[in-house]
C-alpha positions as CSV (number, residue, x, y, z in Angstrom):
1,M,41.8,-13.4,85.0
2,L,43.7,-11.4,87.6
3,T,47.4,-11.8,87.7
4,C,49.3,-12.3,91.0
5,S,50.5,-8.7,90.8
6,A,47.0,-7.4,90.4
7,V,45.7,-9.5,93.3
8,S,48.6,-8.3,95.5
9,T,47.9,-4.7,94.6
10,R,44.2,-5.1,95.6
11,L,45.2,-6.7,98.9
12,V,47.6,-3.9,99.7
13,R,44.9,-1.3,98.9
14,L,42.4,-3.1,101.1
15,F,44.9,-3.3,103.9
16,V,45.7,0.4,103.6
17,D,42.0,1.3,103.6
18,L,41.4,-0.8,106.7
19,C,44.4,0.7,108.6
20,A,44.0,4.3,107.3
21,P,40.6,4.8,105.7
22,P,40.4,7.4,102.8
23,L,39.7,10.9,103.9
24,C,37.5,13.6,102.4
25,P,39.9,15.9,100.7
26,L,38.0,19.0,101.8
27,C,37.2,18.4,105.5
28,R,39.5,15.4,106.2
29,A,36.6,13.3,107.6
30,A,37.0,9.6,107.1
31,L,35.0,8.2,104.2
32,A,32.9,5.1,104.6
33,H,33.7,2.2,102.4
34,G,32.3,2.7,98.9
35,Q,31.5,6.4,99.7
36,A,32.0,9.0,96.9
37,E,35.2,11.1,96.7
38,L,33.7,13.7,99.0
39,C,31.8,13.2,102.2
40,S,28.1,13.8,102.0
41,D,28.3,17.1,104.0
42,C,30.9,18.6,101.7
43,Q,29.0,17.4,98.6
44,A,26.0,19.3,99.9
45,D,28.0,22.4,100.8
46,L,30.0,22.8,97.5
47,P,29.1,26.1,95.9
48,Q,27.9,25.8,92.3
49,S,27.9,28.2,89.4
50,P,24.7,28.4,87.3
51,E,24.5,26.5,84.0
52,R,25.0,29.7,81.9
53,R,28.7,30.7,82.0
54,C,30.6,33.7,80.7
55,H,32.9,32.9,77.8
56,G,35.4,35.5,79.0
57,C,36.0,34.5,82.6
58,G,34.1,31.2,83.1
59,G,32.0,32.6,85.9
60,A,28.2,33.1,86.2
61,N,26.5,35.0,83.4
62,A,23.0,36.1,84.0
63,G,22.7,38.1,80.8
64,H,21.9,37.0,77.3
65,L,25.3,37.9,75.8
66,A,28.3,35.6,75.7
67,L,30.1,37.8,78.2
68,C,29.1,38.8,81.7
69,P,28.8,42.5,82.6
70,E,32.3,42.6,84.1
71,C,34.0,41.2,81.1
72,L,32.1,43.6,78.9
73,R,33.3,46.5,81.1
74,V,36.9,45.3,81.1
75,G,37.0,44.9,77.3
76,A,38.5,42.3,75.0
77,R,40.3,39.4,76.7
78,P,43.4,38.1,74.9
79,W,42.4,34.4,75.2
80,D,39.7,32.7,73.2
81,F,37.6,31.1,76.0
82,A,37.6,30.6,79.8
83,V,36.2,28.0,82.1
84,S,36.1,28.0,85.9
85,A,34.9,25.0,87.9
86,F,33.5,26.8,90.9
87,P,32.6,30.2,92.3
88,F,35.2,31.5,94.7
89,H,33.4,31.4,98.1
90,G,32.5,29.1,101.0
91,L,34.0,25.7,101.1
92,V,35.8,26.1,97.8
93,R,37.5,29.3,98.9
94,D,38.7,27.7,102.1
95,A,39.9,24.6,100.3
96,I,41.9,26.7,97.7
97,H,43.6,28.6,100.5
98,C,44.6,25.3,102.2
99,Y,45.9,24.0,98.9
100,K,47.8,27.2,98.0
101,Y,49.1,28.4,101.3
102,R,49.0,25.4,103.7
103,R,50.7,22.7,101.7
104,R,47.4,20.7,101.3
105,T,48.5,19.2,98.0
106,S,46.2,16.3,98.6
107,L,43.4,18.5,97.3
108,A,45.0,18.7,93.9
109,P,43.4,15.5,92.4
110,F,39.9,16.7,93.5
111,F,40.4,20.1,92.0
112,A,42.0,18.7,88.8
113,R,39.1,16.3,88.2
114,C,36.5,19.1,88.7
115,M,38.4,21.4,86.3
116,A,38.7,18.7,83.7
117,E,35.0,17.9,83.9
118,A,34.1,21.6,83.7
119,W,36.3,22.1,80.6
120,T,34.7,19.1,78.9
121,A,31.2,20.3,79.9
122,Y,31.5,24.0,79.0
123,A,34.3,24.5,76.4
124,E,32.0,23.7,73.5
125,N,34.2,21.0,72.0
126,R,37.2,23.3,71.7
127,R,40.4,21.3,70.9
128,I,43.6,21.9,72.7
129,D,47.1,20.5,72.0
130,A,48.7,21.1,75.3
131,I,48.2,22.4,78.9
132,T,50.5,24.9,80.5
133,P,50.5,26.4,84.0
134,V,50.9,30.0,85.0
135,P,54.4,30.0,86.5
136,L,55.6,31.3,89.8
137,H,58.8,33.2,90.3
138,W,61.6,30.9,91.4
139,F,61.8,32.6,94.8
140,R,58.1,32.2,95.5
141,T,58.3,28.5,94.4
142,W,61.1,28.1,96.9
143,Q,59.1,29.7,99.7
144,R,55.9,27.7,99.0
145,G,57.7,24.5,98.0
146,Y,55.6,23.9,94.9
147,N,53.6,25.7,92.1
148,Q,50.0,24.9,92.7
149,A,49.1,25.5,89.0
150,A,51.8,23.2,87.8
151,I,50.5,20.3,89.9
152,L,47.0,20.9,88.6
153,S,48.2,21.1,85.0
154,R,50.0,17.7,85.1
155,L,46.9,16.0,86.5
156,I,44.4,17.7,84.1
157,A,46.7,16.8,81.2
158,K,46.4,13.2,82.1
159,Q,42.6,13.3,82.3
160,L,42.2,15.2,79.0
161,Q,45.0,13.1,77.4
162,V,47.1,15.9,76.1
163,N,50.7,17.1,76.8
164,C,51.6,19.2,79.7
165,I,54.4,21.7,78.8
166,T,56.1,24.5,80.8
167,P,57.4,27.1,78.3
168,L,56.5,30.1,80.4
169,R,58.9,31.6,82.9
170,R,58.3,34.3,85.5
171,I,61.3,36.6,85.0
172,R,60.3,39.3,87.4
173,Y,59.3,39.0,91.1
174,T,55.8,40.5,91.6
175,R,53.9,41.5,94.7
176,Q,50.9,39.7,96.0
177,Q,47.8,41.1,94.2
178,A,45.0,40.3,96.7
179,R,44.3,44.0,97.6
180,M,45.1,45.6,94.2
181,D,42.6,46.9,91.7
182,L,42.7,46.0,88.0
183,T,45.0,48.9,87.0
184,Q,47.5,48.1,89.8
185,R,47.4,44.4,88.9
186,R,48.1,45.0,85.3
187,K,51.1,47.2,86.2
188,N,52.3,44.7,88.7
189,V,52.5,41.8,86.1
190,H,53.7,43.9,83.2
191,G,56.8,42.3,81.8
192,A,56.7,39.5,84.4
193,F,56.6,36.6,81.9
194,A,58.7,35.3,79.1
195,V,58.7,32.1,76.9
196,A,61.9,30.1,77.4
197,N,61.1,27.5,74.6
198,R,59.3,29.2,71.6
199,K,59.4,26.0,69.6
200,A,57.1,24.3,72.2
201,V,54.3,26.9,71.7
202,V,54.4,27.7,67.9
203,N,51.0,26.8,66.3
204,Q,49.8,25.1,69.5
205,R,46.3,25.5,70.9
206,L,47.1,26.0,74.6
207,L,45.1,25.7,77.8
208,L,46.5,28.0,80.4
209,V,45.8,26.8,84.0
210,D,45.7,28.9,87.2
211,D,44.0,28.6,90.6
212,V,41.7,31.6,90.8
213,F,40.4,34.1,88.2
214,T,40.0,37.5,89.9
215,T,40.5,40.4,87.4
216,G,42.4,38.2,84.8
217,A,45.4,40.5,84.8
218,T,47.9,37.7,85.4
219,L,46.3,35.4,82.9
220,A,46.2,38.2,80.3
221,A,49.9,39.0,80.7
222,A,50.8,35.3,80.4
223,T,48.5,34.8,77.4
224,A,49.9,37.8,75.6
225,V,53.4,36.4,75.9
226,L,52.3,33.0,74.6
227,L,50.6,34.5,71.6
228,D,53.6,36.7,70.8
229,A,55.7,33.5,70.8
230,G,53.5,32.0,68.1
231,A,50.8,30.0,69.9
232,A,47.8,29.4,67.7
233,S,45.4,30.2,70.5
234,V,45.1,30.3,74.3
235,S,42.2,29.3,76.5
236,V,42.0,29.6,80.3
237,L,41.0,27.1,83.0
238,T,40.8,27.9,86.7
239,I,39.5,26.3,89.8
240,A,37.3,29.2,90.7
241,R,36.0,32.6,89.6
242,D,36.2,35.3,92.2
C-alpha cells in the first residue's frame, strides 16, 4: 500500500513531467511519456564498440590477443584492466565536450549508467573495493566549476554499490594535452599526482575513473601513485576510448 508521502511524490513528479517534460540528455529534445532515457534518434546514432574489447584500454580489439595493437606497441600498462563505454566520435564526442567544457552536468547520469553497465559486462567479474576519480588541479576545478570525473565516480559507485573515495590530489598544474603526443603527455603529468590519504588506499582494489582514454598517460601517472601508496590493484573505467 502506498503511503501518503509516496502518493504525494508521484503526484509531484507527474506535475513536473506535465509542466516540463523530461529531455533527452544528448540532444535536449522532449521525451514522450514512457519513452526510454534517450530519444529514438540519439539511440540510433550512438556509436558502439565491437563486442571484443582490449583489456589494456577498453577500446576495440580486432586481433586475437588480449591487447589491441596500440597497447602492444605502448607496452605494459600499470593497471590490471580497462573498460570504456563508447568509442570517442560522433554523438558521444559532442556530448562529452558539452559535459566537460559547457557545464552540461545533466549528462552525468547517462554517462555513469553506461559506464557502470560496460564495467559489469566486460570486466570479467573483477571485484573492486572502491571507486576514485582522476583529480583536477584546484585552479582548473575553480575555472570549470566541477570535476567531471568526480561526479561520474559518485554516480557509478552508487550503481555498483561500492565506496567512492578521493585520496588522489593533483599537486602540479599541467597543460592541456589535446595536441601532445605520448612522450609529451608523459612528461606533462610526471609528478602531477600525490596520495593525501594513504590509509584509504592500502590493500584496496580500486577503479580509477576518467572521461576519455587517449594515450593513457594521465591514467598511468595516477595509477602508479596509487600503487606506490599500497593499493592492491587498479583498474580503469572511462566514458570513451579515443
